[in-house]
N, C-alpha and C positions, 0 to 999 in steps of 0.2 A: 763285540767280541764274544765268542762262545766256547764253552767246553762241551764236547760231544759225548765222550764216553771214557770209562775207566776200566782197565784190565789189571788183575793181580795174578801173577804167575808164580808157582812154587819153584823151589830151587832145581827141581827136575824138569821144569818146563810145562807142567800141567796148569790149566786154567782153574784157579780156585775161587775167583770172584770176578763178577762183571756187573757194571752199572751203566745203563744208557741214561744220560742226563738231558741232553737236548739234541736228539737226532732229527735233522730237518726232513720234512716230507717233500719229496721231489715228484711233481705230477706234470704230465704232458697230455694235452687234449687235442684231438684231431678228428675231422669228419672224413670218413672213408667211403669210397665207391666200390662196387663189386666188379672184379675180385679184389681183395685187399692186397696191399703191397707187402704186408707182413704176415707171417704164418703163426697162428695161435694153437695151443694145445693145453690140455689139463696136466699140470705138474704140481705135486705137493698140494693137491686139492684146490689149486687156483688156476684161472685161465691165464696162461703165461705166453709171452712172446718167445718163440723158439727159433725163428729165422727172420732176417730182415731188420734193418734199422733205418729210421728217418725221423726228422723233426724232433729230435730228443728222445724218441721212443726207441729203446734198446732191448736186445736179447736179455731175458731174465726179468723184465718188468712185468707186473701183473695188472690185470684189468680190474679197475675199482669203480667204474661208472659206465653205464650204457644208456645213451640218450637222456642223461641227467638222472637216471635211476641208479642208486648204489648197488654194487655187485659184491656179494660176500661169498667167497669160494667160487662156485660156478652158478649161483642162483642170484637173481635180482630180488629186490625187496618185495616185489609183487608176486614172487613165487615162480616166475618163469625161468627156464634154463637158458643161460647165456649162450652156450654153444649151439643150441638149436636155433636161436635167433640169428646168430652169426652165419649159420650154414644156409639160411634162406635168402636168396638173391632179392626177393621182393621187399625185404626190410631195409634195403639200401636206397639212398645214402644213410649212413649210420654214424652217430657221434660216440666216440670212445675216449675214455680217460684212463691213462695208465700211470702207475707209480712204481717206484723201486721197492722191491720186496724187502721186508725186514729180515735180518739174519736169524737163522734158527739157532737153537742152543748148540747143536752139533757143529754148525758152521763156525760159531764163535770159538768152540773148543779147538777145532782144526786150525783156525787162523792164529790162535794164541800159541799152539804147539809149533807152528812154523817160525815164530819169532825167535824161539830158543836157539835153534841151530844158526840162524842168521847173526844173532848176538855173539855166539861163540866164534863164528867165522870172522866177524869183524875184529874181534880181539886178536885172532891169530894173524890176520893180514896187516894189522897195524905195524908201521915201522918203529913205533915207540914200544919199549918193554912195558909189561904190566898195563896194557891198555884197558880201559874200562869197558870197551865195546861200544855198542850203539847207544848214544845218549839223546840224539835228536835226528829225526828224519822229516824232511819237509817236501811236500808235494804242491801241486798248483792250488789246491783248495783245502788242504788240511795239514796239520803238523802233529807228529808223534814224538812225545818226550818219554824217556825211560829213566827210572831211578832204581838201581840195584842195591839192596841192603848188604850188610856184611855176611848175612847168612845165605845170600843167593836169591832171596825173594825179589821179584821184579814188579815194579808199579809202572804201568803205561797209561798215559793220558793222550787222547786224541782231541785236538782243539782246532779252533780257527787259527789261520796262519798269523794273524795280528795279535793273538793272545801272548802276553808277556808274563814273566814271573812264574812260569810253570814249575821250575825247580823248587821254589819255595812251597808251592801247593803240594807237590809230591811228598816233600818231607813232612808236611802237616798231615797228609793222609797216612803216612807211615806211622806217625804218632798215634793217630786214631786206631790204626790196625793193632798197634802194640797195646793200647789201653783197653780196647773193647773186644778184640778177637783173641790175642795171645794170653790175656789175663783171664779169659773165660775158662773155668775148670773143665768144661765139657768139650772144649775144642782140641782137636788133635792136629799136629803139624802135617802139612801136605794134603790135608783134607779141605773140601770146599768150605768157605766161610759163610756161615748162616747165623748171623747175630743181629738182632733187631736194633740194639743200641748203636752198633757200627753203622748200619744202614741209615738211621735217623741222623746221626752226627755227620756222616759223609754228605748226605743231601743238604743239610744246613750249611756245611762248609762250602760246598760248590755254589750254592745260591748266594751266599755272602760274598764269595770271590767274584762272582759276576756283577753283583750290584754295587759293592763298595770297593772292589779292587783286591787283588791277591795280597797286597801289603798289609791289609787290615784284618786278615783272618787270624 
């Protein structure tokens, strides 16, 4: 069982803290003949799949290896340009490995801001008065738990679907937030949380929760 990441949203819906704890690396490898079944282009300084999907390789995945040589951005470790190699038919068949790109800071901010109106909408659609909004969302391969404080700050945890006791963990993280962020005289409400003590204690709590169980934190 795994805890993937934590988001903390301010009462106005802005992302004020994010921590990736255990994000899995999803890689797919395939040998291609010329011409390739997928189209590649340079996006955000990476060789990216922009059209076509097959064998687990999807639009948005980035090239991480070419014939066993690591690719960083658009360059191989030996200094050659990946796009030039891919454009030459004489280099085929060619073995390529792709991975899902990590979210950028801007993408994390955008996704966090999208949760705020969904939470409010769920509260309004509920047939029960004073609904708390979204507390749990479960997909095929992950689960999202949300805990909203009395001041409107929201704590979101993305975890494995089999992970239990997340509600206890969220309240423990809220205690850490209150102890190390809110009691910091240099911290202002609604601003991003940048506190080394909070980071250290959060990581220790998440590691202990995975090793010993959430009931032991």
